[in-house]
C-alpha positions as CSV (number, residue, x, y, z in Angstrom):
1,X,6.0,-5.3,-18.6
2,X,9.6,-6.7,-17.0
3,X,10.6,-3.2,-17.0
4,X,7.1,-1.6,-15.0
5,X,6.9,-4.4,-12.8
6,X,10.7,-4.4,-11.4
7,X,10.5,-0.8,-10.9
8,X,7.3,-1.2,-9.1
9,X,8.8,-3.7,-6.9
10,X,11.5,-1.9,-5.8
11,X,9.1,1.4,-4.8
12,X,6.9,-0.9,-2.8
13,X,10.1,-2.6,-1.1
14,X,11.0,0.6,0.0
15,X,7.7,1.7,1.5
16,X,8.4,-1.0,3.9
17,X,11.8,-2.1,4.0
18,X,13.1,1.1,6.3
19,X,10.3,0.2,9.0
20,X,12.5,-2.3,10.4
21,X,15.6,0.2,11.1
22,X,13.6,3.2,12.5
23,X,14.9,2.2,15.8
24,X,18.9,2.3,14.5
25,X,18.1,5.7,12.4
26,X,16.6,6.9,15.7
27,X,19.4,6.9,17.5
28,X,22.2,7.4,14.5
29,X,20.8,10.8,13.8
30,X,19.6,11.6,17.2
31,X,16.3,12.0,17.2
32,X,13.1,11.2,18.8
33,X,10.8,8.2,17.8
34,X,7.9,10.3,16.8
35,X,10.8,12.3,14.5
36,X,12.1,9.1,13.0
37,X,8.5,7.7,11.8
38,X,8.2,10.5,9.6
39,X,10.6,8.3,7.1
40,X,7.9,6.0,7.0
41,X,4.7,8.7,7.0
42,X,6.5,11.4,4.8
43,X,6.5,8.6,2.1
44,X,2.6,8.0,2.3
45,X,2.0,11.7,2.5
46,X,3.7,11.8,-1.0
47,X,2.0,8.7,-2.6
48,X,-1.6,10.3,-1.1
49,X,-0.5,13.9,-2.9
50,X,1.0,12.7,-5.6
51,X,-1.0,9.7,-6.9
52,X,-4.3,11.5,-7.9
53,X,-2.4,14.1,-10.7
54,X,-0.6,11.3,-12.2
55,X,-4.3,10.7,-13.5
56,X,-4.0,13.9,-15.7
57,X,0.0,13.2,-16.6
58,X,-1.0,10.1,-17.9
59,X,-2.9,11.8,-20.4
60,X,-1.1,14.6,-21.0
61,X,2.4,12.9,-21.4
62,X,3.5,9.9,-23.4
63,X,4.4,6.3,-21.4
64,X,8.0,6.2,-22.1
65,X,8.1,10.1,-20.6
66,X,6.2,9.1,-17.6
67,X,8.7,5.6,-17.4
68,X,11.6,7.6,-17.8
69,X,10.5,10.7,-15.0
70,X,9.4,7.6,-12.4
71,X,12.9,6.1,-12.8
72,X,14.6,9.4,-12.5
73,X,12.7,10.0,-9.1
74,X,13.2,6.8,-8.0
75,X,17.3,6.7,-8.8
76,X,17.9,9.9,-7.6
77,X,16.1,9.5,-4.2
78,X,17.7,5.9,-3.3
79,X,21.6,7.5,-4.2
80,X,20.5,10.3,-2.0
81,X,19.3,8.1,1.0
82,X,22.4,5.4,0.6
83,X,24.5,8.8,1.2
84,X,22.4,10.7,3.5
85,X,24.5,12.3,6.1
86,X,21.7,14.2,8.2
87,X,18.1,13.4,9.4
88,X,16.9,15.6,6.4
89,X,18.4,14.4,3.8
90,X,17.2,11.1,4.3
91,X,14.1,12.8,4.5
92,X,13.7,14.6,1.3
93,X,15.5,11.3,-0.5
94,X,12.3,9.2,0.6
95,X,9.7,11.7,-0.3
96,X,12.0,11.7,-4.3
97,X,11.2,8.0,-4.0
98,X,7.9,7.9,-3.3
99,X,7.4,10.3,-6.2
100,X,8.8,7.7,-8.3
101,X,6.2,5.2,-7.4
102,X,4.0,7.7,-7.7
103,X,3.8,7.3,-11.2
104,X,5.1,3.9,-11.7
105,X,2.1,2.4,-10.1
106,X,-0.6,3.7,-11.8
107,X,1.1,3.6,-15.2
108,X,2.0,0.2,-14.6
109,X,-1.8,-0.7,-14.5
110,X,-2.8,1.8,-17.1
111,X,-0.4,-0.2,-19.2
112,X,-2.2,-3.4,-18.5
113,X,-5.5,-2.2,-19.4
114,X,-4.2,-1.0,-22.6
115,X,-1.8,-3.2,-24.1
116,X,-3.7,-7.0,-22.7
117,X,-7.4,-7.9,-23.6
118,X,-10.0,-8.3,-21.5
119,X,-9.9,-12.5,-21.2
120,X,-6.3,-12.0,-20.0
121,X,-6.0,-9.2,-18.2
122,X,-6.6,-11.3,-15.1
123,X,-4.1,-13.0,-15.4
124,X,-1.4,-10.1,-15.7
125,X,-3.2,-8.2,-13.1
126,X,-2.1,-11.0,-11.3
127,X,1.2,-10.9,-12.0
128,X,0.8,-6.9,-10.5
129,X,-1.1,-8.4,-7.4
130,X,2.8,-10.3,-7.1
131,X,4.4,-7.0,-7.2
132,X,2.2,-5.1,-4.9
133,X,2.1,-7.9,-2.1
134,X,5.5,-8.9,-2.3
135,X,7.5,-5.8,-2.4
136,X,6.2,-4.9,1.2
137,X,6.4,-8.5,2.4
138,X,9.7,-9.8,1.9
139,X,10.9,-5.6,2.6
140,X,11.1,-6.2,6.8
141,X,12.8,-9.9,6.2
142,X,15.9,-9.0,3.3
143,X,16.1,-5.6,5.3
144,X,16.4,-7.4,8.5
145,X,18.7,-9.8,6.8
146,X,21.0,-6.4,5.4
147,X,20.9,-5.2,9.1
148,X,22.2,-8.4,10.5
149,X,25.0,-8.3,8.4
150,X,25.6,-4.6,6.6
151,X,24.5,-1.0,7.7
152,X,21.5,0.4,6.9
153,X,22.9,2.1,3.7
154,X,22.5,-1.2,1.9
155,X,19.1,-1.4,2.3
156,X,19.0,1.8,-0.7
157,X,22.2,0.1,-2.1
158,X,20.9,-3.1,-2.7
159,X,17.8,-1.6,-4.9
160,X,19.8,0.3,-7.2
161,X,20.9,-2.8,-9.6
162,X,16.9,-3.5,-9.8
163,X,16.7,0.3,-11.1
164,X,19.3,0.2,-13.7
165,X,17.8,-3.1,-15.7
166,X,14.5,-1.2,-15.5
167,X,16.1,1.7,-16.9
168,X,17.7,0.0,-19.3
169,X,14.7,-2.3,-20.5
170,X,12.4,0.6,-20.5
171,X,14.4,2.5,-22.7
172,X,14.7,-0.6,-25.1
173,X,11.5,-1.8,-24.9
174,X,8.4,0.8,-23.6
175,X,6.7,2.7,-26.8
176,X,3.8,4.8,-25.8
177,X,0.7,2.9,-25.1
178,X,-1.7,5.6,-24.5
179,X,-3.3,8.7,-26.0
180,X,-2.5,12.2,-25.7
181,X,-4.8,14.4,-25.3
182,X,-4.3,18.5,-25.0
183,X,-5.6,18.0,-21.7
184,X,-4.4,21.7,-19.0
185,X,-3.8,20.9,-15.5
186,X,-6.0,22.9,-13.4
187,X,-4.0,24.6,-10.5
188,X,-7.0,24.9,-8.3
189,X,-7.9,21.1,-8.5
190,X,-4.0,20.4,-8.0
191,X,-4.1,22.5,-4.7
192,X,-7.1,21.8,-3.3
193,X,-6.5,17.1,-4.1
194,X,-2.8,18.3,-2.6
195,X,-5.0,19.7,0.7
196,X,-7.3,17.3,1.2
197,X,-5.4,14.3,0.9
198,X,-2.3,15.4,2.5
199,X,-4.4,16.7,5.4
200,X,-6.3,13.4,5.8
201,X,-2.8,11.3,5.5
202,X,-1.1,13.9,7.9
203,X,-3.6,13.8,10.1
204,X,-4.1,10.4,11.1
205,X,-0.3,9.8,10.7
206,X,0.4,12.3,13.9
207,X,-2.3,11.4,16.1
208,X,-0.8,8.3,17.3
209,X,2.3,10.4,18.6
210,X,-0.3,13.8,19.3
211,X,-3.8,11.8,20.4
212,X,-6.7,11.8,18.2
213,X,-8.4,14.5,20.4
214,X,-5.3,16.9,19.5
215,X,-6.4,20.4,17.6
216,X,-3.4,19.6,14.9
217,X,-5.0,16.4,14.4
218,X,-8.3,17.7,14.2
219,X,-7.8,20.5,12.3
220,X,-6.0,19.0,9.4
221,X,-8.2,15.9,9.2
222,X,-11.3,18.6,8.8
223,X,-9.2,21.1,6.4
224,X,-8.7,17.8,4.5
225,X,-12.2,16.7,4.5
226,X,-13.4,20.4,3.1
227,X,-10.8,20.4,1.0
228,X,-12.0,16.9,-0.7
229,X,-14.8,18.1,-0.7
230,X,-14.5,21.3,-2.7
231,X,-12.7,19.5,-5.1
232,X,-15.5,17.2,-5.6
233,X,-17.6,20.0,-6.3
234,X,-15.0,21.8,-9.1
235,X,-14.6,18.3,-10.6
236,X,-18.5,17.7,-11.5
237,X,-18.2,21.7,-13.0
238,X,-15.5,21.7,-14.7
239,X,-15.6,20.5,-18.7
240,X,-12.5,19.0,-18.6
241,X,-11.7,17.4,-14.8
242,X,-8.4,16.9,-13.3
243,X,-9.9,13.4,-12.0
244,X,-13.3,12.7,-14.0
245,X,-15.9,11.4,-10.9
246,X,-18.0,9.9,-13.3
247,X,-16.4,6.7,-12.7
248,X,-18.7,6.2,-10.0
249,X,-21.9,6.2,-11.9
250,X,-20.7,2.3,-12.7
251,X,-22.1,0.3,-9.3
252,X,-19.1,-2.9,-9.9
253,X,-16.7,0.3,-10.1
254,X,-17.7,1.5,-6.7
255,X,-18.1,-2.0,-4.9
256,X,-15.3,-2.7,-6.0
257,X,-13.2,0.4,-4.1
258,X,-14.4,-0.4,-1.1
259,X,-13.4,-4.3,-0.9
260,X,-10.1,-3.2,-2.3
261,X,-10.2,0.1,0.6
262,X,-10.9,-2.7,3.2
263,X,-8.4,-5.2,2.0
264,X,-5.3,-2.5,1.6
265,X,-6.5,-0.5,5.3
266,X,-6.8,-4.8,6.8
267,X,-3.3,-5.9,5.0
268,X,-1.1,-2.8,6.1
269,X,-2.2,-3.0,9.1
270,X,-1.5,-6.4,9.8
271,X,2.1,-6.5,8.4
272,X,2.5,-3.4,11.0
273,X,0.9,-5.2,14.0
274,X,1.7,-8.7,13.2
275,X,5.6,-8.3,13.7
276,X,5.2,-5.8,16.7
277,X,2.9,-8.9,18.2
278,X,6.0,-11.3,17.4
279,X,8.5,-9.5,18.9
280,X,6.8,-7.9,22.0
281,X,4.9,-10.8,23.1
282,X,6.7,-13.2,21.7
283,X,10.3,-12.1,22.1
284,X,11.7,-13.2,18.8
285,X,14.1,-11.2,16.9
286,X,13.3,-9.1,13.6
287,X,15.2,-11.8,11.6
288,X,13.0,-14.6,13.0
289,X,9.5,-12.5,12.5
290,X,10.8,-11.9,8.9
291,X,11.4,-15.7,8.2
292,X,7.9,-16.4,9.9
293,X,6.5,-14.3,7.4
294,X,8.7,-15.7,4.5
295,X,6.3,-18.8,3.1
296,X,3.3,-17.2,3.0
297,X,4.8,-14.5,1.0
298,X,6.9,-16.8,-1.2
299,X,3.6,-19.0,-1.5
300,X,1.3,-15.9,-2.9
301,X,3.9,-15.0,-5.4
302,X,4.2,-18.5,-6.9
303,X,0.5,-18.7,-6.9
304,X,-0.2,-15.2,-8.1
305,X,-0.5,-15.5,-11.7
306,X,-2.1,-18.7,-11.4
307,X,-4.9,-17.4,-9.6
308,X,-5.3,-14.5,-12.2
309,X,-5.5,-17.1,-14.7
310,X,-8.7,-18.9,-12.5
311,X,-10.2,-15.2,-12.8
312,X,-9.6,-15.1,-16.5
313,X,-11.4,-18.4,-16.8
314,X,-14.2,-18.6,-13.6
315,X,-15.1,-15.1,-13.3
316,X,-14.2,-12.8,-10.0
317,X,-16.7,-14.4,-7.5
318,X,-15.1,-18.1,-8.3
319,X,-11.9,-16.6,-7.2
320,X,-12.8,-13.4,-4.8
321,X,-15.2,-15.6,-2.5
322,X,-12.6,-18.1,-1.3
323,X,-10.2,-15.5,-0.7
324,X,-12.3,-12.9,1.8
325,X,-13.4,-16.3,3.4
326,X,-9.4,-17.4,3.8
327,X,-8.9,-13.9,5.0
328,X,-12.0,-14.3,7.4
329,X,-10.5,-17.4,8.9
330,X,-6.7,-15.8,9.1
331,X,-8.0,-13.2,11.1
332,X,-10.2,-15.4,13.6
333,X,-6.9,-17.3,14.4
334,X,-4.7,-13.9,14.8
335,X,-7.3,-12.5,17.1
336,X,-6.8,-16.1,19.2
337,X,-3.3,-15.3,19.5
338,X,-1.2,-15.2,23.0
339,X,2.2,-15.3,24.7
340,X,2.2,-19.2,24.3
341,X,1.1,-19.5,20.3
342,X,3.7,-21.9,18.7
343,X,5.9,-20.5,16.0
344,X,4.4,-23.1,13.3
345,X,1.2,-22.4,14.0
346,X,2.1,-18.5,13.1
347,X,3.5,-19.8,10.2
348,X,0.2,-21.6,8.9
349,X,-1.9,-18.9,9.7
350,X,0.2,-16.1,7.7
351,X,0.6,-18.8,4.9
352,X,-3.8,-19.3,4.9
353,X,-3.7,-14.9,5.1
354,X,-1.4,-14.1,2.3
355,X,-3.0,-16.9,0.2
356,X,-6.3,-15.3,0.8
357,X,-5.2,-11.6,0.2
358,X,-3.7,-12.7,-3.1
359,X,-7.0,-14.2,-4.3
360,X,-8.7,-11.0,-3.3
361,X,-6.4,-8.1,-4.1
362,X,-5.8,-8.0,-8.5
363,X,-8.8,-10.0,-9.2
364,X,-10.7,-7.0,-7.0
365,X,-9.1,-4.7,-8.5
366,X,-9.5,-6.2,-12.5
367,X,-12.9,-6.5,-11.7
368,X,-13.1,-3.0,-10.6
369,X,-11.6,-1.5,-13.6
370,X,-13.4,-3.6,-15.9
371,X,-16.4,-2.3,-15.1
372,X,-15.3,1.2,-17.1
373,X,-15.3,2.6,-20.2
374,X,-11.6,2.6,-22.2
375,X,-11.5,6.8,-21.8
376,X,-11.9,6.1,-17.9
377,X,-9.1,4.4,-16.7
378,X,-6.7,7.1,-16.1
379,X,-9.1,8.0,-13.9
380,X,-10.2,4.9,-12.5
381,X,-6.6,3.8,-12.0
382,X,-5.5,7.3,-10.0
383,X,-8.7,7.0,-7.7
384,X,-8.0,3.2,-6.7
385,X,-4.6,4.1,-6.3
386,X,-5.2,7.1,-4.5
387,X,-7.7,5.3,-2.1
388,X,-5.5,2.3,-1.5
389,X,-2.7,4.6,0.0
390,X,-4.6,6.5,2.2
391,X,-6.8,3.7,3.4
392,X,-3.5,1.9,4.0
393,X,-1.6,5.5,6.1
394,X,-5.5,5.4,7.6
395,X,-5.3,1.6,8.9
396,X,-2.1,2.0,10.6
397,X,-2.6,4.6,12.4
398,X,-5.3,4.0,13.6
399,X,-4.8,0.5,14.5
400,X,-1.4,1.0,15.8
401,X,-3.6,3.8,17.8
402,X,-6.2,1.1,19.0
403,X,-3.0,-1.6,19.7
404,X,-1.0,1.1,21.9
405,X,-4.6,2.1,23.7
406,X,-5.7,-1.4,24.7
407,X,-1.7,-1.9,25.5
408,X,-1.8,0.8,27.9
409,X,-5.1,-0.3,29.8
410,X,-4.1,-3.9,30.1
411,X,-0.7,-2.7,32.1
412,X,-2.9,-0.1,33.9
413,X,-5.8,-2.4,35.0
414,X,-4.8,-6.0,34.9
415,X,-1.3,-6.8,34.9
416,X,2.0,-5.2,34.8
417,X,3.1,-7.8,32.1
418,X,4.2,-6.5,28.6
419,X,4.3,-9.5,26.2
420,X,0.7,-10.4,28.0
421,X,-0.1,-6.5,27.5
422,X,1.2,-6.9,23.3
423,X,-0.5,-9.9,23.2
424,X,-3.7,-8.0,24.5
425,X,-3.5,-4.9,22.1
426,X,-2.9,-7.0,18.7
427,X,-5.9,-9.8,19.6
428,X,-7.9,-6.4,20.1
429,X,-7.0,-4.6,16.8
430,X,-7.4,-8.4,14.5
431,X,-11.0,-8.6,16.1
432,X,-12.1,-4.9,14.2
433,X,-10.0,-6.8,11.4
434,X,-11.9,-9.7,11.3
435,X,-15.1,-7.6,11.6
436,X,-13.8,-5.7,8.3
437,X,-13.1,-8.8,6.7
438,X,-16.6,-10.5,7.0
439,X,-17.8,-7.4,5.5
440,X,-15.6,-8.1,2.3
441,X,-16.9,-11.2,2.2
442,X,-20.7,-10.2,2.5
443,X,-19.7,-7.4,-0.6
444,X,-17.7,-10.5,-2.3
445,X,-21.5,-12.2,-2.9
446,X,-22.7,-9.1,-4.7
447,X,-19.8,-9.2,-7.4
448,X,-20.3,-9.7,-11.1
449,X,-17.9,-10.1,-14.3
450,X,-18.0,-7.0,-15.6
451,X,-17.3,-6.8,-19.2
């Protein structure tokens, strides 16, 4: 578990760590803001394309083979990124890094659900929840510290010792825990899945720059949705589907999947919009922004395993419903932020928010997958992980677009004040997130403990 969780942390850290350096990299490689954004978009796109395929790969190859493949991609991508002489090389390295994460996340969940009995899965998933939250949350803080003292290359060199530790531990301790089956990979399903998820993620990712009415944006999203429809139809007619959609026959799985998508959409967009608000409306540095967000992330890390144990002991509603309520309170406070907001208030709000997300995220995932019979675990995990990455990418793209649109209309109609316009934009976005958080709160009342 140590080997798997450390590798997962590095992958998720890499997902957000580079975001804080995009402005500097834009100047270094002499490319515009739209192009440099591909270092983030490309990462999401690769995850959206590859995660669905891992469901079938986990049934075809051993746990050990999958783990070593993941570490191989992660380490090659990290070294290549650290040495990148040009933008194209750095982008290629990011795609290779994302391929490693696309394997390790579903693999870790599959191992947890195979080696831990049901009454201990909550605690194990709580530790995984810590990794899922800590990676993206600490990414900007640590990257800000590295950029203040060293060059951007060290964002990658910093992670290499952790990957080496993971490789050595994994090589020694990871056996095969999953059941190997003679499954054939259906090429047409892979193609439809790639076009489907890739088209949707690409379309929403570039919409912020090209505009939602752009022919390219609309065409890629429509083509993606058609490919996904054909993919679903094909899976239902195959004797051995690439992704077994029978998981959707279980009501608690469907309910949990919906809550999981809302949580991820809100969380990832919040981790982008909140730093934008602090830097533009309050004029604080990237490093101070990271420090403001640090206490909430640290507290979450400390309490994550305990939250998992409470889930095991008292069931889903006792943990998830209070968690969703705290998220609602957090977004309600975020929506009232203005240019005069005190920094200590932001620290307190972020602690409430991260604690709420920590109570919801791992517990919802555990309850969702517990609803499935054992043979559906690889498929259920592939579905939940893909939905997370796709909803996260959509959340960031849509919320950043809405933030920019509200900011522009404020500047044009009310006053030409950048700080006030940034506050107006973030308040508008957080009100939408608040509405989604209330939906999650209502859905949490319908949760039952799954056996």
